[in-house]
C-alpha positions in Angstrom: -0.1 0.0 0.0 1.1 3.5 -0.7 2.5 5.7 2.1 0.0 8.2 3.6 0.5 11.8 2.1 0.8 14.5 4.9 1.8 18.1 4.6 3.2 17.7 1.1 1.1 20.1 -0.9 2.8 23.4 0.3 6.3 21.8 0.2 5.9 20.7 -3.4 4.1 23.8 -4.7 6.8 25.9 -6.0 7.2 28.2 -9.1 10.0 25.8 -10.1 7.8 22.7 -9.9 5.1 24.2 -11.8 7.6 25.5 -14.5 9.1 21.9 -14.7 5.3 20.6 -15.2 4.9 23.1 -18.0 8.0 22.1 -19.8 7.0 18.5 -19.5 3.5 19.2 -20.6 4.7 21.0 -23.8 7.1 18.3 -24.9 6.6 17.5 -28.5 3.7 20.1 -28.7 5.6 23.4 -29.1 4.0 24.2 -32.5 0.4 24.2 -31.1 -1.1 27.7 -31.0 -2.3 27.4 -27.2 1.3 26.5 -26.3 2.9 29.2 -28.3 0.6 31.7 -26.7 1.2 30.4 -23.3 5.0 30.6 -23.8 4.9 34.3 -24.7 3.8 35.0 -21.1 4.9 31.7 -19.4 6.3 33.5 -16.2 3.2 35.5 -15.7 0.8 32.4 -16.3 3.1 30.2 -13.9 2.9 32.9 -11.2 -0.9 33.3 -11.6 -1.3 29.5 -11.5 1.0 29.3 -8.5 -1.1 31.9 -6.5 -4.3 30.1 -7.6 -3.0 26.8 -6.1 -1.6 28.2 -3.1 -4.8 30.2 -2.2 -7.0 27.3 -3.1 -8.9 29.5 -5.7 -7.9 27.3 -8.8 -10.7 26.2 -10.7 -10.5 23.6 -13.5 -11.7 24.9 -16.8 -14.3 23.3 -19.1 -13.2 20.6 -21.5 -13.0 21.2 -25.1 -14.8 18.3 -26.9 -14.4 17.1 -30.3 -14.9 13.8 -32.3 -12.2 11.4 -33.9 -13.4 8.9 -36.3 -10.3 6.6 -36.7 -10.3 3.8 -35.9 -13.9 4.4 -34.6 -16.0 7.4 -33.5 -14.9 8.5 -30.1 -15.7 11.8 -28.2 -12.4 13.3 -27.1 -12.6 15.7 -24.1 -9.3 17.8 -23.9 -8.6 20.0 -20.9 -7.1 23.5 -21.2 -3.2 23.7 -21.4 -3.0 25.5 -18.1 -5.1 22.5 -16.5 -2.8 20.0 -18.2 0.2 21.6 -16.4 -1.8 21.2 -13.0 -2.4 17.5 -13.9 1.3 17.0 -14.7 2.3 18.6 -11.5 -0.1 16.6 -9.6 1.0 13.4 -11.1 4.7 14.0 -11.0 4.6 15.1 -7.4 2.1 12.8 -5.8 0.8 10.0 -8.0 4.2 8.8 -9.1 5.8 8.9 -5.6 2.9 7.6 -3.7 0.7 5.4 -5.8 2.5 3.8 -8.7 4.2 1.4 -6.7 1.0 -0.1 -5.7 -0.2 -0.6 -9.3 -0.4 -4.1 -10.7 2.7 -4.9 -12.9 0.7 -5.2 -16.0 -0.4 -1.3 -15.8 1.4 0.3 -18.8 -0.4 3.2 -19.9 1.3 6.6 -19.5 3.8 5.2 -17.0 7.5 5.7 -17.2 9.7 2.8 -18.6 6.5 1.0 -19.5 4.1 2.3 -22.3 2.7 0.5 -25.4 5.9 -1.2 -26.6 6.6 -2.8 -23.3 3.0 -4.0 -23.1 3.4 -5.6 -26.5 6.5 -7.3 -25.4 4.8 -8.6 -22.3 1.9 -9.9 -24.4 4.3 -11.6 -26.9 6.1 -13.3 -24.0 2.8 -14.4 -22.4 1.7 -16.0 -25.6 4.9 -17.9 -25.9 4.7 -19.1 -22.3 1.1 -20.2 -22.8 2.1 -22.0 -26.2 4.9 -23.8 -24.2 2.6 -24.9 -21.3 -0.7 -25.6 -23.0 0.1 -25.6 -26.7 -3.0 -23.6 -27.3 -4.1 -20.1 -26.0 -6.9 -17.7 -26.7 -6.6 -13.8 -26.8 -9.5 -11.5 -26.4 -9.2 -8.0 -27.6 -11.7 -5.6 -26.3 -12.6 -2.1 -25.7 -14.8 -1.1 -22.7 -17.2 1.6 -23.8 -17.1 4.7 -22.0 -14.6 3.3 -19.5 -13.3 6.5 -17.9 -16.8 8.0 -17.9 -18.2 5.2 -15.8 -15.6 5.4 -13.0 -17.4 6.2 -10.1 -15.7 9.6 -8.9 -17.0 9.3 -5.3 -15.6 5.7 -5.0 -12.2 6.8 -6.4 -12.2 9.9 -4.2 -12.8 7.7 -1.1 -10.1 5.5 -2.1 -7.6 8.3 -2.5 -8.9 10.1 0.7 -7.6 7.0 2.7 -4.1 7.8 1.7 -4.4 11.5 1.3 -4.3 13.4 4.6 -3.2 16.7 3.3 -6.3 19.0 3.1 -5.1 21.1 0.3 -4.1 18.2 -1.7 -7.5 16.6 -1.2 -9.1 19.8 -2.3 -7.1 19.7 -5.5 -7.9 15.9 -6.0 -11.6 16.7 -5.8 -11.3 19.7 -8.1 -9.5 17.6 -10.8 -11.9 14.4 -10.3 -15.1 16.4 -10.4 -14.0 18.6 -13.5 -15.5 16.1 -15.7 -18.7 13.9 -15.4 -18.7 15.3 -11.8 
């Protein structure tokens, strides 16, 4: 089980940590209009964001929605860039340090040193293992419709609340969780 998080929010909330989250968030996306505009006044925006998070007045923006059609029709909900900086800061400073160790070893999405290629290698190794032991194996490929939309936010919040004892971090956790499908 992950360690309990106490009194870490104020320690980890610094201009530098938010700037680092901005730099990580923009990687590979520097030609996008919203990032170019943000970069023009990045110090100002980061200071504003720092004050909002410090004072507990940060409000997650509405999501931009659009559809993609390949490989099938999907509704995409994209948070504003400034909110993605907050997400990155939250994940880097709290989720990675306190929660990732408790994930099952076959969690791959968006995790450092894991990802799609490592998942593919694991599937191939598992297939070879099953072939060796049982000579036959079956694979099911599936997609759970509206997976993230169907996660009960109150249950997830209660799980996180057991480990997060920092009131400010709990506030931000709730702000992020309830920002969509609240």
